[in-house]
N, C-alpha and C positions, 0 to 999 in steps of 0.2 A: 809304279807307273800306271797312269790312267789312260785308257784308250776309249775314244768316242767313235762309234761306228754304227751305220745303219744295219738293220737286220739283213738286208739283201747282200751286204758286203762283209758281213761277219763270217769268220771261219766256222765251219760246222763244229769243230772242237771247242771253240769259245762258247757257242750257244749250248753245247752239251754240258760244258763246265758250269755255265750259269744255271742251267736246269738242276744239276746236282747240288749246287750251292743253295739254291732256293728250297729244294726238298729238305736239305739239312737245316737251314735257318727256320723254316716253317714247320719243322718236326713232323713231316709226313702229311701236312695239311695243304699241300700244293695240289690243286686240281688241274686237269687238262685245260679247263677254261681259264684258270689263273695264268697258266703259262701262255696260252693263246693271247690273252690280253696284253702280255708283255712284248709281243712280237709286232713287227711292222713299222717300227720307228727307230729312234736312236738308242743305242745301248752304251752305258758307261761301265767299262770293265776296269777293275783295279787288280793288277797283277803284282805278286811278290815272288821273286825267285821262280817264275814260271807257273805259279799257282794262282788261281783266281781267289781273291779274298773278299771282294765286294762287287756288287752289280746293282744296276738300276736302269730303267728304260723310260722313255717318254714317247707316247703315241698320240696321234691326233684323234680327238673326239669333238662332238658338237654338244655344247651346253646351251640351254635356253634361259635367258635372264631378262626380265622386264620386256618380254616380247621380241627379243633379239637373239638370233642364233649366233653364238660366239665360237670361234676357232680356239679350241682348248688343247694345251699340251698336258696330257694326263699321265701322271707318274705311276709306274707299275714296277713290280718285281724288285723292290729295294731290299737288299740284305747284305749283311757283313758276317763272314765266318766267325764263329764264337771266339776262337783264339786270336782274332785280329781286331776285336772291338776296342773302342776307346783310344784309337790311334789316328783318328781323323779320316778314316776311309769313307764312312758314311757322309761326312761333310764334303769330301772330294767328289763323290758321286753326285750329290745334290748340287754342288756348285756347277758341275759340267751340265747337268740337266737343266738347271735354272737359266744358264746362259742360253741354251737352245730355246727354252720357253720364251724368254724375253725377246729373242731375235725373230721368232717365227709365229708366235701365237698371241691371241688377245688376253689370255690368262693361263695360269697353271691350276691344276686341281689334282687331288689325290684322296684316297680313302686310307686311313691309318689305323693302326692298332694302338693300344695304350703304350706299348713299348716304343713305338716310333714317334709318338706325339712330341716329346721334348726336342728331338732333332729338328722337326719341321717348324715348330714354334720358334726355336732359337734362330731360325733362318728367315723369319718374317712371314711365314705362312699363317693365314688367319682361319680360325674355325668358322665354318658357315653356320650361322645361327637361325637362318630362315628355314621354311619348309623345304623338304627335298622330294623330288619325284622323278619318274622315268617315263620317257615316251616309248610305250610298248606297242606291240601289234594291236592291242585292244584299246589304245588311247593312253592318256596320261594317268599314271598310277602313283599315288603317294608312296614314299619309301621312308616312313618314320623310323624304322629300325636302324637306319644309317645316321640318324641325328646325332651330332656330336663327333662323328668320325670323318666327316668330309672337310677338307681344308683347301683353301685357295691361295694362290700367289697372284695378287692383282697386277694387272698390266696397265696400259694407258687408258683403257675404257673404265670409267667409274663403275664400281659395283656397290650395290646395297646388300650387304651380307645378311640382312634381316628379311629380304624378299625371297620369293620362291626361286629355286634353282632346279632345272630339269635336265637330266642327262639323256643321251641317245640310248637306243636299245642295243643290247648284246646278250649273249647267253652267259649263264653263270652269274656271278655277283654283278649287279648293275652298277654299283659304285666301286 
């Protein structure tokens, strides 16, 4: 069963289960900032027999593209428990999040690992090929280390994926 709920309405037990799941999925590489990035938007929880087997969230960010600030549904904290993989749970999470993105945002975006890329690509997400940067307290700073890992889900606003894309500032991983 999939449950779509805002952070503010999520049961504390559900959020705690999501945190534990992501710690397991990312093998101890989940930072406090990573978890913070996944909060404040909609969570997709997939439950089986009362256990959380998959999670993802979408939060609002601002991305700058061709001189325009766009309202972005940014996907965070996507993970599926190891023993529940290859059974459609990641697809179910992404379908729910993409529905929210299409209904409320100008575009979707996410940063992916090599392991996650096939899922996003299969769902129509496109790799951003243009330069990447971040709007930091010190001004716009290039983020070439993220090249190849940022994907977008275009909405109704035309995107030139070869142009520069700038994300808003946050602590931890910028993308």
